[in-house]
C-alpha positions as CSV (number, residue, x, y, z in Angstrom):
1,X,0.0,0.1,0.0
2,X,3.0,2.3,0.6
3,X,3.8,2.8,-3.2
4,X,0.2,2.9,-4.1
5,X,-0.6,5.7,-1.9
6,X,2.2,7.8,-3.0
7,X,1.5,7.2,-6.7
8,X,-2.2,8.3,-6.2
9,X,-1.2,11.3,-4.0
10,X,1.1,12.5,-6.8
11,X,-1.9,13.0,-9.1
12,X,-3.1,15.9,-7.0
13,X,-0.1,17.0,-4.9
14,X,0.7,20.0,-7.2
15,X,-2.6,21.7,-6.9
16,X,-1.5,24.2,-4.3
17,X,2.0,24.2,-5.4
18,X,1.7,25.8,-8.7
19,X,1.7,29.4,-7.8
20,X,5.0,29.1,-5.7
21,X,6.4,27.1,-8.8
22,X,5.4,29.9,-11.2
23,X,6.9,32.5,-9.0
24,X,10.3,30.7,-8.8
25,X,10.6,29.0,-12.2
26,X,8.5,31.2,-14.5
27,X,7.0,28.6,-16.6
28,X,5.0,29.7,-19.8
29,X,1.3,28.7,-19.9
30,X,1.9,25.6,-22.0
31,X,4.8,24.7,-19.7
32,X,2.4,25.0,-16.7
33,X,0.0,22.5,-18.5
34,X,2.9,20.0,-18.9
35,X,4.0,20.3,-15.4
36,X,0.5,19.1,-14.4
37,X,-0.4,16.5,-17.2
38,X,3.0,14.7,-18.1
39,X,2.7,12.8,-14.9
40,X,-0.7,11.3,-15.9
41,X,0.3,10.9,-19.6
42,X,3.3,8.9,-18.8
43,X,1.5,6.9,-16.1
44,X,-1.3,6.0,-18.4
45,X,0.8,5.4,-21.5
46,X,3.2,2.9,-20.0
47,X,0.7,0.9,-17.8
48,X,0.3,-2.0,-20.2
49,X,3.9,-2.1,-21.1
50,X,5.0,-2.3,-17.5
51,X,2.4,-4.9,-16.6
52,X,3.6,-7.1,-19.3
53,X,7.3,-6.5,-18.2
54,X,6.4,-7.4,-14.4
55,X,5.0,-10.8,-15.7
56,X,8.3,-11.5,-17.3
57,X,11.1,-10.2,-15.1
58,X,9.2,-10.4,-11.7
59,X,6.7,-8.3,-9.9
60,X,8.8,-7.7,-6.9
61,X,11.8,-6.7,-9.0
62,X,9.7,-4.3,-11.2
63,X,8.3,-2.9,-7.8
64,X,11.8,-2.1,-6.5
65,X,12.9,-0.8,-9.9
66,X,9.8,1.6,-9.9
67,X,10.5,2.6,-6.1
68,X,14.1,3.7,-7.1
69,X,12.9,5.6,-10.2
70,X,10.2,7.4,-8.1
71,X,12.5,8.2,-5.4
72,X,15.2,9.5,-7.7
73,X,12.7,11.5,-9.6
74,X,11.2,13.0,-6.5
75,X,14.4,14.6,-5.5
76,X,15.0,15.8,-9.0
77,X,11.5,17.6,-8.9
78,X,12.1,19.0,-5.6
79,X,15.3,20.8,-6.6
80,X,14.4,21.4,-10.2
81,X,15.8,25.0,-11.1
82,X,13.9,25.3,-14.6
83,X,10.5,24.4,-15.8
84,X,12.0,22.1,-18.3
85,X,13.8,20.1,-15.5
86,X,10.6,19.9,-13.4
87,X,8.7,18.4,-16.5
88,X,11.4,16.0,-17.1
89,X,11.3,14.8,-13.3
90,X,7.5,14.6,-13.4
91,X,7.7,12.5,-16.6
92,X,10.2,10.1,-14.7
93,X,7.8,10.1,-11.8
94,X,5.0,8.9,-14.3
95,X,7.3,6.2,-15.5
96,X,8.1,5.0,-11.9
97,X,4.3,5.1,-11.1
98,X,3.4,2.9,-14.1
99,X,5.9,0.4,-12.7
100,X,4.4,0.5,-9.2
101,X,0.6,0.5,-9.7
102,X,0.3,-2.8,-11.7
103,X,3.1,-4.4,-9.5
104,X,1.0,-3.7,-6.3
105,X,-2.2,-5.0,-7.7
106,X,-0.6,-8.1,-9.3
107,X,1.2,-8.9,-6.1
108,X,-2.0,-8.7,-4.3
109,X,-3.3,-11.4,-6.5
110,X,-0.4,-13.6,-6.0
111,X,0.0,-13.2,-2.2
112,X,-3.7,-13.9,-1.5
113,X,-4.8,-17.1,-3.1
114,X,-7.7,-17.6,-1.0
115,X,-10.6,-15.9,-2.7
116,X,-12.2,-14.2,0.5
117,X,-8.7,-13.0,1.5
118,X,-7.9,-11.7,-2.0
119,X,-11.2,-9.7,-2.2
120,X,-10.6,-8.2,1.1
121,X,-7.1,-7.1,0.2
122,X,-8.2,-5.6,-3.2
123,X,-11.0,-3.7,-1.3
124,X,-8.3,-2.2,0.8
125,X,-6.3,-1.6,-2.4
126,X,-9.1,0.2,-3.9
127,X,-9.7,2.4,-0.8
128,X,-6.1,3.4,-0.6
129,X,-5.9,4.5,-4.0
130,X,-9.0,6.5,-3.8
131,X,-7.8,8.0,-0.4
132,X,-4.5,8.9,-1.9
133,X,-5.9,11.3,-4.4
134,X,-7.8,13.2,-1.9
135,X,-4.9,13.2,0.6
136,X,-2.4,14.6,-2.0
137,X,-4.1,18.0,-2.2
138,X,-4.4,18.3,1.6
139,X,-0.7,17.3,2.1
140,X,0.4,19.7,-0.5
141,X,-1.4,22.6,1.3
142,X,0.0,21.7,4.7
143,X,3.6,21.3,3.4
144,X,3.4,24.6,1.5
145,X,2.3,26.4,4.6
146,X,5.5,25.5,6.4
147,X,8.2,24.7,3.7
148,X,9.1,25.6,0.1
149,X,7.4,24.1,-2.9
150,X,9.8,21.3,-3.4
151,X,8.9,19.7,-0.1
152,X,5.8,18.1,-1.6
153,X,8.0,15.9,-3.7
154,X,10.6,15.0,-0.9
155,X,7.8,13.4,1.1
156,X,8.1,10.5,-1.5
157,X,11.9,9.7,-0.9
158,X,11.9,8.3,2.6
159,X,8.9,6.0,2.0
160,X,10.5,4.7,-1.2
161,X,13.8,4.1,0.5
162,X,11.7,2.1,3.3
163,X,10.1,0.0,0.5
164,X,13.5,-0.8,-1.1
165,X,14.7,-2.1,2.3
166,X,11.6,-4.1,3.3
167,X,10.4,-5.6,0.0
168,X,13.1,-7.9,-0.4
169,X,12.5,-9.3,3.3
170,X,8.8,-9.4,3.2
171,X,7.5,-9.7,-0.3
172,X,8.2,-13.0,-2.3
173,X,8.8,-12.7,-6.0
174,X,6.4,-13.9,-8.6
175,X,6.7,-14.1,-12.5
176,X,5.4,-16.1,-15.3
177,X,7.4,-19.2,-15.6
178,X,7.0,-19.3,-19.5
179,X,6.7,-15.7,-20.7
180,X,8.0,-15.8,-24.1
181,X,9.9,-12.9,-25.9
182,X,9.0,-9.4,-25.0
183,X,6.9,-7.7,-27.8
184,X,9.1,-4.5,-28.5
185,X,6.9,-3.1,-31.2
186,X,3.9,-3.4,-29.0
187,X,5.2,-0.7,-26.6
188,X,5.0,2.2,-29.1
189,X,1.7,0.8,-30.3
190,X,0.2,0.5,-27.0
191,X,1.3,4.2,-26.2
192,X,0.0,5.4,-29.5
193,X,-3.4,3.9,-28.7
194,X,-3.5,5.2,-25.3
195,X,-2.1,8.7,-25.3
196,X,-3.9,10.5,-28.2
197,X,-7.3,9.3,-26.9
198,X,-6.6,10.5,-23.4
199,X,-5.2,13.7,-24.7
200,X,-8.1,14.3,-26.7
201,X,-10.6,13.6,-24.2
202,X,-8.8,15.9,-21.6
203,X,-8.5,18.8,-24.1
204,X,-12.4,18.3,-24.8
205,X,-13.0,18.5,-21.1
206,X,-10.9,21.6,-20.7
207,X,-12.0,23.5,-24.0
208,X,-14.8,21.8,-25.6
209,X,-15.2,19.5,-28.5
210,X,-13.5,20.4,-31.8
211,X,-12.2,18.9,-35.0
212,X,-8.6,18.7,-34.0
213,X,-9.4,17.2,-30.7
214,X,-11.6,14.6,-32.5
215,X,-8.8,13.9,-34.8
216,X,-6.6,13.0,-31.8
217,X,-9.0,10.6,-30.6
218,X,-9.7,9.1,-33.8
219,X,-5.8,8.6,-34.3
220,X,-5.7,6.8,-31.1
221,X,-8.4,4.5,-31.9
222,X,-6.9,3.6,-35.3
223,X,-3.6,2.8,-33.6
224,X,-5.5,0.8,-31.0
225,X,-7.1,-1.3,-33.6
226,X,-3.6,-2.1,-35.0
227,X,-2.3,-2.9,-31.4
228,X,-5.3,-5.2,-30.9
229,X,-4.7,-7.0,-34.2
230,X,-1.0,-7.5,-33.4
231,X,-1.9,-8.9,-30.0
232,X,-4.3,-11.5,-31.4
233,X,-1.9,-12.6,-34.2
234,X,1.6,-12.3,-32.7
235,X,3.2,-15.3,-31.2
236,X,4.3,-13.7,-28.0
237,X,1.8,-10.8,-27.4
238,X,2.1,-8.2,-24.5
239,X,-1.6,-8.8,-23.7
240,X,-2.6,-12.5,-24.3
241,X,-6.0,-12.9,-26.0
242,X,-6.4,-15.7,-23.4
243,X,-7.3,-13.2,-20.8
244,X,-10.5,-12.3,-22.4
245,X,-11.6,-15.6,-22.7
246,X,-12.2,-15.8,-18.9
247,X,-15.8,-15.3,-18.1
248,X,-16.3,-11.9,-16.7
249,X,-12.9,-10.5,-17.4
250,X,-13.8,-8.2,-20.3
251,X,-17.1,-7.1,-18.5
252,X,-15.1,-6.3,-15.3
253,X,-12.8,-4.0,-17.3
254,X,-15.8,-2.2,-18.8
255,X,-17.6,-1.8,-15.6
256,X,-14.4,-0.4,-14.0
257,X,-14.1,2.2,-16.8
258,X,-17.8,3.2,-16.2
259,X,-17.1,3.4,-12.4
260,X,-14.0,5.7,-13.1
261,X,-16.2,7.8,-15.4
262,X,-18.5,8.6,-12.7
263,X,-15.8,9.2,-10.2
264,X,-13.7,11.7,-12.1
265,X,-16.7,13.2,-13.9
266,X,-18.3,14.1,-10.4
267,X,-15.0,15.4,-9.1
268,X,-14.8,17.8,-12.0
269,X,-17.9,19.6,-10.7
270,X,-17.7,19.2,-6.8
271,X,-13.9,20.6,-6.7
272,X,-15.1,23.6,-8.6
273,X,-18.4,23.9,-6.6
274,X,-16.4,24.1,-3.3
275,X,-13.9,26.7,-4.6
276,X,-15.7,28.9,-7.1
277,X,-19.4,28.6,-6.0
278,X,-19.0,28.5,-2.2
279,X,-15.9,30.7,-2.4
280,X,-13.6,28.7,-0.1
281,X,-9.8,28.7,-0.6
282,X,-7.8,25.8,-2.1
283,X,-6.7,24.5,1.4
284,X,-10.1,25.0,3.0
285,X,-11.7,23.2,0.0
286,X,-9.4,20.5,0.2
287,X,-9.9,19.9,3.8
288,X,-13.6,19.8,3.4
289,X,-13.3,17.2,0.6
290,X,-11.7,14.7,2.9
291,X,-15.0,14.3,4.7
292,X,-16.3,12.1,2.0
293,X,-13.4,9.7,2.4
294,X,-14.5,8.8,6.0
295,X,-17.5,7.0,4.1
296,X,-15.3,5.5,1.6
297,X,-12.8,3.8,3.9
298,X,-15.0,1.0,4.8
299,X,-16.8,0.6,1.5
300,X,-14.3,-1.7,-0.1
301,X,-13.8,-4.4,2.7
302,X,-17.5,-4.4,3.7
303,X,-18.4,-5.1,-0.1
304,X,-16.0,-8.1,-0.1
305,X,-17.7,-9.5,3.0
306,X,-21.3,-9.1,1.5
307,X,-20.1,-10.6,-1.8
308,X,-19.3,-13.7,0.2
309,X,-23.0,-14.3,1.0
310,X,-24.8,-12.6,-2.0
311,X,-24.0,-13.0,-5.8
312,X,-21.6,-10.5,-6.4
313,X,-23.3,-9.3,-9.7
314,X,-25.9,-8.1,-7.5
315,X,-23.6,-6.3,-5.0
316,X,-21.8,-4.6,-7.9
317,X,-25.2,-3.5,-9.4
318,X,-26.0,-2.3,-6.0
319,X,-22.8,-0.3,-5.8
320,X,-23.8,1.6,-9.1
321,X,-27.2,2.2,-7.7
322,X,-25.6,3.6,-4.5
323,X,-23.3,5.9,-6.8
324,X,-26.4,6.8,-8.9
325,X,-28.1,8.0,-5.5
326,X,-25.2,10.2,-5.1
327,X,-25.7,11.7,-8.4
328,X,-29.4,12.0,-7.6
329,X,-28.5,14.1,-4.4
330,X,-26.3,16.3,-6.4
331,X,-29.4,17.3,-8.4
332,X,-30.9,18.9,-5.4
333,X,-28.0,21.2,-4.7
334,X,-28.2,24.9,-4.7
335,X,-25.6,27.7,-4.7
336,X,-25.2,27.2,-0.8
337,X,-25.5,23.5,-0.2
338,X,-22.2,22.6,1.3
339,X,-23.3,19.7,3.4
340,X,-25.5,18.2,0.7
341,X,-22.9,18.3,-1.9
342,X,-20.4,16.5,0.7
343,X,-22.9,13.9,1.5
344,X,-23.5,13.3,-2.2
345,X,-19.9,13.0,-2.9
346,X,-19.4,10.6,-0.1
347,X,-22.4,8.3,-1.1
348,X,-21.2,8.4,-4.9
349,X,-17.6,7.5,-4.0
350,X,-18.7,4.8,-1.6
351,X,-20.8,3.2,-4.4
352,X,-18.0,3.5,-6.8
353,X,-15.4,1.9,-4.4
354,X,-17.8,-1.0,-3.9
355,X,-17.9,-1.4,-7.6
356,X,-14.2,-1.1,-8.2
357,X,-13.1,-3.4,-5.5
358,X,-15.4,-6.2,-6.7
359,X,-14.9,-5.9,-10.4
360,X,-11.0,-5.7,-9.7
361,X,-11.3,-8.8,-7.6
362,X,-13.5,-10.5,-10.3
363,X,-11.0,-9.5,-13.2
364,X,-8.0,-10.6,-11.2
365,X,-9.6,-13.8,-9.9
366,X,-10.7,-15.0,-13.4
367,X,-7.2,-14.2,-14.9
368,X,-4.4,-16.6,-14.5
369,X,-2.0,-15.7,-11.7
370,X,1.0,-15.7,-14.2
371,X,-0.7,-12.9,-16.1
372,X,-1.6,-11.0,-13.0
373,X,0.6,-8.0,-14.2
374,X,-1.0,-7.8,-17.6
375,X,-4.5,-8.0,-16.1
376,X,-3.9,-5.3,-13.6
377,X,-2.4,-3.1,-16.3
378,X,-5.4,-3.5,-18.5
379,X,-7.8,-2.7,-15.5
380,X,-5.9,0.6,-14.8
381,X,-5.6,1.6,-18.2
382,X,-9.4,1.3,-18.6
383,X,-9.6,3.3,-15.4
384,X,-7.6,6.1,-17.0
385,X,-9.7,6.1,-20.1
386,X,-13.0,6.2,-18.0
387,X,-11.6,9.2,-16.0
388,X,-10.8,11.1,-18.9
389,X,-14.3,10.1,-20.6
390,X,-16.2,11.2,-17.6
391,X,-14.5,14.6,-17.3
392,X,-14.9,15.1,-21.1
393,X,-18.6,14.0,-21.6
394,X,-20.0,15.2,-18.4
395,X,-17.8,18.4,-18.6
396,X,-19.4,19.0,-22.2
397,X,-23.0,18.7,-20.7
398,X,-22.3,21.0,-17.8
399,X,-20.4,23.6,-20.0
400,X,-23.4,23.5,-22.5
401,X,-25.8,24.3,-19.8
402,X,-23.6,26.8,-18.3
403,X,-23.2,28.9,-21.5
404,X,-27.0,28.7,-22.2
405,X,-27.9,30.0,-18.8
406,X,-25.3,32.7,-19.0
407,X,-26.4,33.7,-22.5
408,X,-30.1,34.2,-21.0
409,X,-28.6,36.0,-17.8
410,X,-26.0,38.1,-19.5
411,X,-27.3,39.0,-23.1
412,X,-25.0,40.4,-25.7
413,X,-25.0,44.1,-26.6
414,X,-25.0,47.3,-24.6
415,X,-27.6,46.0,-22.3
416,X,-25.1,43.7,-20.6
417,X,-23.1,46.8,-19.3
418,X,-19.8,44.7,-19.9
419,X,-17.1,44.9,-22.7
420,X,-17.5,42.2,-25.2
421,X,-14.2,40.5,-24.1
422,X,-15.3,40.4,-20.5
423,X,-18.6,39.2,-21.5
424,X,-17.2,36.3,-23.6
425,X,-14.9,35.4,-20.7
426,X,-17.8,35.5,-18.2
427,X,-20.1,33.4,-20.5
428,X,-17.5,30.8,-21.3
429,X,-16.4,29.3,-17.9
430,X,-17.1,29.8,-14.2
431,X,-13.4,30.7,-13.7
432,X,-13.6,33.5,-16.3
433,X,-16.7,34.8,-14.7
434,X,-15.1,34.8,-11.3
435,X,-12.1,36.8,-12.8
436,X,-14.3,39.3,-14.5
437,X,-16.5,40.0,-11.3
438,X,-13.3,40.5,-9.5
439,X,-12.4,43.3,-11.9
440,X,-15.8,45.0,-11.3
441,X,-17.0,47.1,-8.6
442,X,-20.2,47.0,-6.4
443,X,-23.4,45.6,-7.9
444,X,-22.1,44.7,-11.2
445,X,-19.6,42.2,-10.0
446,X,-22.1,40.7,-7.6
447,X,-24.7,40.2,-10.5
448,X,-22.1,38.5,-12.8
449,X,-20.8,36.4,-9.9
450,X,-24.4,35.3,-8.9
451,X,-25.5,34.4,-12.3
452,X,-22.3,32.5,-13.1
453,X,-22.7,30.5,-9.7
454,X,-26.2,29.7,-10.4
455,X,-25.5,28.7,-14.1
456,X,-22.7,26.4,-13.1
457,X,-24.9,24.8,-10.2
458,X,-27.6,24.0,-13.1
459,X,-25.0,22.5,-15.2
460,X,-23.8,20.4,-12.4
461,X,-27.5,19.3,-11.7
462,X,-28.0,18.3,-15.4
463,X,-24.6,16.6,-15.6
464,X,-25.7,14.6,-12.4
465,X,-28.9,13.4,-14.2
466,X,-26.6,12.2,-17.1
467,X,-24.2,10.5,-14.8
468,X,-27.0,8.8,-12.9
469,X,-28.5,7.4,-16.2
470,X,-25.2,6.0,-17.1
471,X,-24.8,4.2,-13.6
472,X,-28.2,2.8,-13.7
473,X,-27.3,1.3,-17.2
474,X,-24.2,0.0,-15.6
475,X,-26.1,-1.5,-12.6
476,X,-28.3,-3.5,-15.1
477,X,-25.4,-4.5,-17.2
478,X,-23.6,-5.9,-14.1
479,X,-26.5,-7.9,-12.9
480,X,-27.3,-9.5,-16.2
481,X,-23.8,-10.1,-17.5
482,X,-22.0,-11.2,-14.2
483,X,-24.9,-13.3,-12.4
484,X,-23.6,-16.5,-13.7
485,X,-19.8,-15.8,-13.2
486,X,-18.3,-17.4,-10.2
487,X,-14.7,-16.5,-8.9
488,X,-12.9,-19.3,-7.5
489,X,-9.1,-19.9,-7.2
490,X,-7.8,-21.7,-10.3
491,X,-7.0,-25.4,-10.0
492,X,-4.1,-26.1,-7.9
493,X,-4.5,-22.8,-5.6
494,X,-5.8,-22.6,-2.2
495,X,-9.4,-21.9,-1.4
496,X,-10.7,-23.2,-4.8
497,X,-14.2,-24.2,-3.2
498,X,-14.9,-20.5,-1.9
499,X,-18.6,-19.6,-2.7
500,X,-19.6,-16.5,-4.5
501,X,-23.2,-15.9,-4.1
502,X,-25.6,-17.9,-6.2
503,X,-23.4,-18.0,-9.3
504,X,-22.9,-21.2,-11.3
505,X,-19.7,-23.2,-11.9
506,X,-17.6,-21.9,-14.8
507,X,-14.1,-22.2,-15.9
508,X,-12.1,-19.1,-14.4
509,X,-10.3,-18.7,-17.7
510,X,-10.4,-20.1,-21.1
511,X,-7.7,-21.9,-23.1
512,X,-4.7,-21.5,-23.3
513,X,-4.8,-21.3,-19.6
514,X,-6.7,-24.3,-18.5
515,X,-5.9,-26.7,-15.9
516,X,-3.2,-28.3,-18.1
517,X,-1.3,-25.2,-18.7
518,X,1.8,-24.2,-16.9
519,X,1.0,-22.6,-13.6
520,X,2.9,-19.8,-11.8
521,X,5.5,-20.7,-9.5
522,X,7.7,-18.7,-7.0
523,X,11.5,-18.9,-7.5
524,X,13.2,-22.3,-6.6
525,X,14.8,-20.7,-3.3
526,X,11.2,-19.8,-2.1
527,X,9.8,-23.3,-2.4
528,X,6.3,-24.3,-3.5
529,X,3.9,-21.4,-4.1
530,X,1.3,-22.7,-1.4
531,X,4.3,-22.6,1.2
532,X,5.1,-19.0,0.2
533,X,1.4,-18.0,0.4
534,X,0.8,-19.7,3.8
535,X,4.0,-18.1,5.3
């Protein structure tokens, strides 16, 4: 959990540090964007590659390599003396993160071979990842109130040193005993499939839909089709097609994507609501945003316990309905609804963590243990896609409503009383309206700000309706598609007879990973894998 927590924290740790960085390093507007985005792009683009690499060289070895890279990059980022150096350090942090995330999930799959224990472990994994994103922004604010901006990165280094010391002692090694050659051409193809689509979706979320952004998405989809064809026809693919023969694996990835869609899509609105509608400062808003995490902490382990008695298809569907109820609460929000929005965010996040923990366990449980790295990388890549898609689509819905409302409240022409440039800025985004209102005096500024806050809140309400409909559809899909999928340990592993609700027996995965295929083994010096698991 140590590396997972830090990797997820680094997604949000720069939220409060950017003003101090701008004052010292003087980045251009484009460089500012890359300081933020390069970490996520490197992380998303390399997940598939690193998951496959971990299956081949060993997940503990890859974990330690990632920890070393993450620690070194953290020091480089902390003491960067130019924007270019900081961007490069953030890119290296993304590379390190891409090695750490699939390694942690794959090791959870290998260490906990009993289905009940594995489900609980993955529930804790999901909660730690969600909590890390919320904790990162708060930690950033606290550190910056006492130290210089580089301190937000130096927090990573001692933890990674501790990991390098403890991992060889506490974590056994696992890898695929017969991995085949590494698909070098698959690396650029996988990155070419992932990065353009995520870039196009993020740009759409930030600036609206346009032809060039659609071309980025289309280019990524074309490269993705080439990548899929190569994986289906190559003798030693990075992602074995056999993974998708397991009942429930592909559906689990799709449902995980939909859960991430809701999580990131809602966060786009709630974070802006706290700061720009309620007028709270960044640190105060981050502290308030921690409250929903209290509800989230127990959701993952609790869902694992419930799924041992109830068919997990229905528990997953119930999690989606809980999250949809969170969206439903958002539709009741006004411009002064702090507690309602916080409760809605907590309900929504709890439902999403229930879904993510169970579908993650289902995907990892139906995948062969020797392919755990590849399976986890596919889940996490789908999660990145889902987050970008949620921000883009729900953001487009919210922005369309905002612009429509502002066009009615602030009509064009002399009657608005605003210069045309200021009027355009106020009608484009809530942030633009806040900036315009700050330059106006007296009643005019209050009117612009009041109209913008009401328009944004209306956009949030409409986007919440759209999000709720998506989640209800996901609940139906989960209940129908997964009701006959039973997760059990593959032949030869501990706890193979664990029940999973009322599901029917099915092969946990298809050929070529049937009972006669080569099973994963720990290194010779560690002994039999069951001995390793029990110790």
